[in-house]
C-alpha positions as semicolon CSV with decimal commas, in nm:
position;residue;x (nm);y (nm);z (nm)
1;M;-0,182;-1,423;-1,812
2;P;-0,417;-1,097;-1,809
3;G;-0,114;-0,846;-1,988
4;E;-0,191;-0,614;-1,751
5;L;-0,033;-0,822;-1,459
6;A;0,254;-0,925;-1,724
7;R;0,424;-0,621;-1,618
8;Y;0,427;-0,652;-1,212
9;I;0,560;-0,985;-1,207
10;A;0,953;-1,049;-1,208
11;V;1,177;-1,340;-1,067
12;K;1,180;-1,359;-0,761
13;G;0,922;-1,171;-0,667
14;S;0,577;-1,254;-0,558
15;V;0,272;-1,405;-0,764
16;C;-0,098;-1,509;-0,572
17;V;-0,233;-1,751;-0,765
18;D;-0,558;-1,940;-0,584
19;G;-0,496;-1,681;-0,272
20;V;-0,151;-1,913;-0,224
21;S;0,105;-1,637;-0,175
22;L;0,436;-1,810;-0,414
23;T;0,808;-1,728;-0,529
24;V;0,857;-1,660;-0,908
25;N;1,129;-1,820;-1,067
26;A;1,064;-1,763;-1,411
27;V;0,925;-1,490;-1,669
28;D;0,890;-1,521;-2,024
29;A;0,622;-1,431;-2,265
30;R;0,452;-1,656;-2,221
31;G;0,349;-1,676;-1,854
32;F;0,536;-1,769;-1,535
33;A;0,694;-2,086;-1,361
34;V;0,652;-2,122;-0,976
35;G;0,810;-2,356;-0,764
36;L;0,558;-2,610;-0,539
37;I;0,668;-2,823;-0,350
38;P;0,478;-3,133;-0,187
39;H;0,355;-2,960;0,178
40;T;0,198;-2,631;-0,065
41;L;0,045;-2,912;-0,310
42;A;-0,025;-3,111;0,007
43;V;-0,265;-2,808;0,256
44;T;-0,326;-2,630;-0,069
45;T;-0,619;-2,655;-0,373
46;L;-0,338;-2,583;-0,596
47;N;-0,280;-2,971;-0,625
48;E;-0,684;-2,986;-0,813
49;R;-0,535;-2,765;-1,082
50;K;-0,511;-2,908;-1,463
51;V;-0,259;-2,664;-1,716
52;G;-0,577;-2,389;-1,898
53;D;-0,790;-2,409;-1,538
54;A;-0,859;-2,101;-1,513
55;V;-0,726;-1,960;-1,143
56;N;-0,751;-1,617;-0,968
57;L;-0,384;-1,407;-0,994
58;E;-0,340;-1,161;-0,724
59;V;0,019;-1,003;-0,818
60;D;0,287;-0,822;-0,620
61;L;0,141;-0,529;-0,449
62;M;0,525;-0,339;-0,359
63;A;0,578;-0,369;-0,786
64;R;0,221;-0,193;-0,830
65;Y;0,358;0,080;-0,608
66;V;0,662;0,112;-0,760
67;A;0,520;0,141;-1,088
68;R;0,249;0,388;-0,933
69;L;0,572;0,569;-0,809
70;L;0,740;0,562;-1,126
71;G;0,379;0,714;-1,264
72;A;0,267;0,358;-1,519
73;G;0,051;0,303;-1,252
74;D;-0,290;0,176;-1,440
75;E;-0,477;0,380;-1,128
76;P;-0,595;0,666;-1,209
77;A;-0,390;0,949;-1,012
78;R;-0,636;1,105;-0,673
79;A;-0,619;1,395;-0,687
80;A;-0,326;1,554;-0,330
81;A;-0,585;1,630;-0,086
82;P;-0,596;1,996;-0,007
83;P;-0,348;2,094;0,338
84;L;-0,456;2,033;0,693
85;T;-0,481;2,376;0,864
86;R;-0,630;2,425;1,244
87;E;-0,911;2,590;1,006
88;A;-1,006;2,295;0,889
89;L;-0,924;2,164;1,264
90;A;-1,115;2,405;1,429
91;R;-1,413;2,351;1,142
92;A;-1,450;2,036;1,242
93;G;-1,411;2,062;1,595
94;Y;-1,182;1,823;1,659
95;L;-0,943;2,138;1,840
96;D;-1,123;2,328;2,156
97;D;-0,683;2,507;2,202
98;A;-0,801;2,719;2,553
99;A;-0,861;2,417;2,717
100;A;-0,598;2,162;2,641
101;G;-0,464;2,489;2,786
102;Y;-0,254;2,515;2,441
103;T;-0,138;2,900;2,345
104;D;-0,094;3,068;1,965
105;S;0,333;3,098;1,934
106;G;0,296;3,330;1,717
107;D;0,540;3,207;1,470
108;R;0,370;3,168;1,085
109;S;0,730;3,063;0,865
110;D;0,594;2,765;0,808
111;A;0,235;2,672;0,984
112;T;0,066;2,768;1,255
113;C;0,266;2,580;1,599
114;L;0,075;2,572;1,926
115;E;0,327;2,512;2,275
116;A;0,213;2,313;2,540
117;P;0,150;2,391;2,917
118;V;0,502;2,281;3,024
119;S;0,429;1,953;3,333
120;E;0,584;1,754;3,491
121;D;0,465;1,479;3,282
122;N;0,546;1,662;2,941
123;Q;0,876;1,789;3,054
């Protein structure tokens, strides 16, 4: 098992082996163990595998998210996206406030606020 994947594998977690999602039963310094029931062996290609065969491994996505949130992820952090503003939306052609009947409320405490015209549909 590649060392960079080991930190994402935990008992009762999930690991995907050759496209088959399995529950991890044990983990140690040498690798991990999963349980395979007869049905899984019958409907997958896992029964064709021998000890030492190369397989495709995928680790639990939630484990990757947690590692990334804790700052231990293996992916480079992305720069934060710029804030979405009315000006950015207008420049991109997404705003036509006058045609929709929206008016500027004038509240600048947090962001530009719009007031929708009141109709029977949105009361």
